[in-house]
C-alpha positions as CSV (number, residue, x, y, z in Angstrom):
1,X,0.0,0.0,0.0
2,X,1.3,3.5,-0.9
3,X,2.5,5.7,1.9
4,X,0.0,8.6,2.0
5,X,1.2,10.2,5.3
6,X,2.5,13.3,3.5
7,X,-1.1,14.2,2.7
8,X,-1.7,15.4,6.2
9,X,1.6,17.2,6.9
10,X,1.1,20.7,8.3
11,X,0.0,23.2,5.6
12,X,-1.3,26.8,5.9
13,X,-4.7,25.6,4.8
14,X,-4.9,22.4,6.7
15,X,-6.3,22.6,10.2
16,X,-8.1,19.3,10.6
17,X,-8.0,15.8,9.2
18,X,-11.3,15.3,7.4
19,X,-12.9,11.9,7.2
20,X,-13.5,10.9,3.6
21,X,-17.0,9.9,2.6
22,X,-17.7,6.5,4.0
23,X,-20.3,4.5,5.9
24,X,-20.1,5.4,9.6
25,X,-20.6,2.4,11.9
26,X,-22.9,-0.6,11.4
27,X,-26.4,-0.1,9.9
28,X,-27.5,-3.7,10.3
29,X,-26.2,-5.0,13.7
30,X,-29.3,-3.7,15.5
31,X,-31.7,-5.3,13.0
32,X,-30.7,-9.0,13.6
33,X,-30.8,-11.4,16.5
34,X,-27.4,-10.9,18.3
35,X,-25.7,-13.5,20.5
36,X,-23.1,-11.9,22.8
37,X,-20.0,-13.4,24.5
38,X,-19.8,-16.5,22.3
39,X,-16.8,-18.7,22.9
40,X,-15.4,-21.2,20.5
41,X,-14.8,-21.5,16.7
42,X,-18.5,-22.1,16.0
43,X,-21.8,-21.2,17.6
44,X,-25.3,-22.9,17.5
45,X,-28.8,-21.6,17.6
46,X,-31.5,-24.2,18.4
47,X,-35.0,-23.7,16.9
48,X,-38.5,-25.1,17.5
49,X,-41.2,-25.4,14.9
50,X,-45.0,-25.6,15.1
51,X,-47.3,-28.5,15.9
52,X,-51.1,-29.0,15.7
53,X,-53.6,-29.9,18.3
54,X,-55.7,-33.1,18.0
55,X,-59.4,-33.6,18.4
56,X,-60.4,-35.0,21.8
57,X,-62.6,-37.8,20.5
58,X,-64.1,-39.0,23.8
59,X,-64.1,-38.6,27.6
60,X,-60.9,-39.7,29.4
61,X,-59.1,-40.4,26.2
62,X,-55.4,-41.0,26.1
63,X,-53.3,-37.8,26.3
64,X,-51.5,-37.2,23.0
65,X,-47.8,-36.6,22.9
66,X,-46.7,-34.8,19.7
67,X,-43.1,-33.8,19.4
68,X,-42.5,-30.5,17.7
69,X,-40.1,-30.1,14.8
70,X,-36.7,-29.1,16.2
71,X,-33.8,-27.6,14.3
72,X,-30.3,-26.2,14.7
73,X,-28.2,-23.8,12.8
74,X,-24.4,-23.3,13.0
75,X,-22.4,-20.2,12.5
76,X,-18.7,-19.9,12.1
77,X,-16.7,-17.3,14.1
78,X,-14.1,-15.4,12.2
79,X,-11.5,-13.0,13.5
80,X,-10.8,-9.8,11.6
81,X,-8.2,-7.2,12.5
82,X,-6.1,-4.4,11.1
83,X,-3.8,-1.6,12.3
84,X,-2.4,1.8,11.3
85,X,0.9,3.2,12.3
86,X,1.7,6.9,13.0
87,X,5.4,7.8,13.2
88,X,6.2,10.3,15.9
89,X,7.8,12.5,13.3
90,X,4.6,12.5,11.3
91,X,2.7,13.6,14.4
92,X,5.1,16.5,15.0
93,X,4.6,17.7,11.4
94,X,0.8,17.7,11.6
95,X,-1.1,20.5,13.1
96,X,-4.0,18.3,14.2
97,X,-3.7,15.1,16.3
98,X,-4.1,12.3,13.8
99,X,-4.7,9.6,16.5
100,X,-8.3,10.7,17.1
101,X,-9.1,10.6,13.4
102,X,-7.4,7.2,13.0
103,X,-9.4,5.8,15.9
104,X,-12.7,7.1,14.4
105,X,-11.9,5.6,11.0
106,X,-11.0,2.3,12.7
107,X,-14.4,2.2,14.4
108,X,-16.2,2.9,11.1
109,X,-14.2,0.1,9.4
110,X,-15.4,-2.3,12.1
111,X,-19.1,-1.3,11.4
112,X,-18.8,-1.9,7.7
113,X,-17.2,-5.3,8.3
114,X,-20.1,-6.3,10.6
115,X,-22.6,-5.4,7.8
116,X,-20.6,-7.4,5.3
117,X,-20.7,-10.5,7.5
118,X,-24.5,-10.1,8.1
119,X,-25.3,-9.6,4.4
120,X,-23.1,-12.6,3.4
121,X,-25.0,-14.8,6.0
122,X,-28.4,-13.7,4.7
123,X,-27.8,-14.6,1.1
124,X,-25.1,-17.4,1.5
125,X,-25.1,-21.0,2.5
126,X,-26.3,-21.8,6.0
127,X,-25.4,-24.9,8.0
128,X,-27.9,-27.0,9.9
129,X,-28.2,-30.2,11.9
130,X,-26.8,-31.4,15.2
131,X,-23.2,-30.7,14.1
132,X,-23.9,-28.2,11.3
133,X,-23.0,-30.8,8.7
134,X,-26.0,-30.1,6.4
135,X,-25.7,-27.1,4.0
136,X,-28.8,-25.1,3.2
137,X,-29.1,-22.6,0.4
138,X,-31.7,-19.8,0.5
139,X,-34.3,-20.7,-2.1
140,X,-36.5,-17.8,-1.0
141,X,-35.4,-15.6,-3.9
142,X,-37.1,-12.8,-5.9
143,X,-35.8,-11.9,-9.3
144,X,-36.6,-8.3,-10.2
145,X,-37.0,-7.5,-13.8
146,X,-35.2,-4.1,-13.8
147,X,-32.1,-2.7,-12.2
148,X,-34.2,-1.0,-9.5
149,X,-37.2,-2.0,-7.5
150,X,-40.8,-1.4,-8.5
151,X,-44.0,-1.2,-6.5
152,X,-45.3,-4.5,-7.8
153,X,-42.0,-6.2,-6.7
154,X,-42.1,-4.7,-3.2
155,X,-45.7,-6.0,-2.8
156,X,-44.6,-9.5,-4.0
157,X,-41.7,-9.6,-1.5
158,X,-44.0,-8.5,1.3
159,X,-46.5,-11.2,0.3
160,X,-43.7,-13.9,0.3
161,X,-43.2,-13.1,4.1
162,X,-46.9,-12.8,4.8
163,X,-47.7,-16.2,3.3
164,X,-45.2,-17.8,5.8
165,X,-46.9,-16.1,8.7
166,X,-43.7,-14.1,9.4
167,X,-44.2,-11.6,12.2
168,X,-45.1,-8.1,11.1
169,X,-42.8,-6.6,13.7
170,X,-39.1,-5.9,13.1
171,X,-39.2,-6.3,9.3
172,X,-36.3,-4.7,7.4
173,X,-35.6,-4.0,3.8
174,X,-32.0,-3.4,2.9
175,X,-31.3,-2.2,-0.6
176,X,-29.0,-0.1,-2.8
177,X,-29.2,3.7,-3.2
178,X,-30.4,3.3,-6.8
179,X,-33.3,1.1,-5.8
180,X,-34.3,3.2,-2.9
181,X,-34.2,6.4,-5.0
182,X,-36.4,4.7,-7.6
183,X,-39.1,4.3,-5.0
184,X,-39.2,8.0,-4.5
185,X,-40.9,8.2,-7.9
186,X,-43.6,5.8,-6.7
187,X,-46.6,7.9,-5.5
188,X,-47.6,5.2,-3.0
189,X,-44.2,5.4,-1.4
190,X,-44.1,9.2,-1.2
191,X,-47.7,10.1,-0.5
192,X,-48.2,11.4,3.0
193,X,-51.1,8.9,3.3
194,X,-48.5,6.1,3.2
195,X,-45.2,7.5,4.4
196,X,-43.6,9.5,7.1
197,X,-43.4,13.2,6.2
198,X,-40.1,13.9,8.0
199,X,-38.3,11.2,6.1
200,X,-39.5,12.5,2.8
201,X,-38.2,16.0,3.6
202,X,-34.8,14.4,3.9
203,X,-35.3,12.5,0.6
204,X,-35.7,9.2,2.4
205,X,-38.1,6.3,2.8
206,X,-38.2,5.3,6.4
207,X,-41.0,2.9,7.1
208,X,-43.2,1.7,4.3
209,X,-45.1,-1.5,3.3
210,X,-44.4,-2.9,6.8
211,X,-40.6,-2.6,6.4
212,X,-38.0,-0.4,8.0
213,X,-35.9,0.7,4.9
214,X,-32.2,0.8,5.1
215,X,-29.9,2.1,2.3
216,X,-26.6,0.2,2.0
217,X,-23.8,0.5,-0.5
218,X,-22.5,-2.8,0.9
219,X,-25.2,-4.8,-1.0
220,X,-23.5,-4.3,-4.4
221,X,-20.4,-6.1,-3.1
222,X,-22.4,-9.1,-1.8
223,X,-21.8,-12.5,-3.5
224,X,-24.2,-12.9,-6.4
225,X,-26.4,-16.0,-7.1
226,X,-26.0,-17.5,-10.5
227,X,-24.1,-14.5,-11.7
228,X,-27.0,-12.1,-10.9
229,X,-26.6,-8.8,-9.1
230,X,-27.9,-8.6,-5.5
231,X,-30.4,-5.8,-5.2
232,X,-31.4,-6.2,-1.6
233,X,-32.5,-8.3,1.3
234,X,-35.9,-8.3,3.0
235,X,-36.0,-10.0,6.4
236,X,-37.5,-10.3,9.8
237,X,-35.1,-9.8,12.7
238,X,-35.1,-13.5,13.8
239,X,-34.3,-14.7,10.4
240,X,-30.6,-13.8,10.8
241,X,-28.4,-14.4,13.8
242,X,-25.0,-12.7,14.4
243,X,-22.7,-13.7,17.2
244,X,-19.8,-11.8,18.8
245,X,-17.1,-13.1,21.1
246,X,-16.7,-9.7,22.7
247,X,-17.2,-6.0,22.0
248,X,-15.1,-4.8,19.0
249,X,-11.7,-3.6,20.2
250,X,-10.0,-0.4,19.1
251,X,-6.8,0.3,21.0
252,X,-4.1,3.0,20.6
253,X,-0.6,2.2,21.9
254,X,3.0,3.2,21.6
255,X,5.2,0.7,19.8
256,X,8.6,0.6,21.5
257,X,9.8,-1.9,18.8
258,X,8.9,0.6,16.0
259,X,10.6,3.8,17.2
260,X,7.7,4.5,19.6
261,X,5.3,5.1,16.8
262,X,1.6,5.2,17.7
263,X,-0.4,2.2,16.5
264,X,-4.1,2.1,16.2
265,X,-5.2,-1.5,16.4
266,X,-8.7,-2.8,15.9
267,X,-10.2,-6.3,16.0
268,X,-13.6,-7.9,15.4
269,X,-14.6,-11.4,16.4
270,X,-17.9,-12.2,14.7
271,X,-20.0,-14.8,12.9
272,X,-23.5,-14.9,11.4
273,X,-25.9,-17.4,10.0
274,X,-29.3,-17.3,8.4
275,X,-31.7,-19.0,10.8
276,X,-34.8,-19.5,8.6
277,X,-35.3,-19.2,4.9
278,X,-39.0,-18.2,5.3
279,X,-37.9,-15.1,7.1
280,X,-35.3,-13.9,4.6
281,X,-35.9,-12.9,1.0
282,X,-33.0,-12.3,-1.2
283,X,-33.6,-9.9,-4.1
284,X,-31.7,-10.2,-7.4
285,X,-31.7,-8.4,-10.7
286,X,-30.8,-9.6,-14.2
């Protein structure tokens, strides 16, 4: 990687280190089921399905004993880390203190990685069974006919969740800026009869069609299915599980072995898995 430290050396016009345009912190961590303080290389989430009552045919009849359908999903924990070094000479030549800006940038990088892990779990292969030996692909797909979402397609995606009795609460729709902007041209999305006025003033769609809408540029980098482009993910909170071994770490220390340069080190220990296909709809375009 090229050394860009000269870019922040003291200049008459440079008083602060400005953060370049970037996603700040995680947008999706609060929208999924989170398991904290996980230990080990993998984690498991047990599940219980539905069962039906029987007719009591007569008085004092034998009590039924029907076992529900049980399931288990496995997620794999992965460690991510990175660091940035700041030479003491660089710090003396900069008017502002770069350490603060480096630390903020590190925290933002952690948030983006969290979203990448969650998106990959939502659309990727899940692992089920007692030991997680069975792979499960998400067959709950919706192919959109254009590069952006239409009203009819949003209705179809909502219907896919409704038909599986997915809870109305905590539904989220994560999509690209282009798709979200296209919905601003749909009168049903922007009419005050349907949408929140304050969100429209900001040029946003906040809650609509039962979903909390989230714009993410990370969607475009997600692994595609059959060569198609991922346009978004619609899901209910308990359709995706993320696990963390501990809170993300960001630490600034002097490195005696590197001429006492300052090092900003950050680490993330996280895993995620799709818990149920009925609760997660992956949207793809041609």
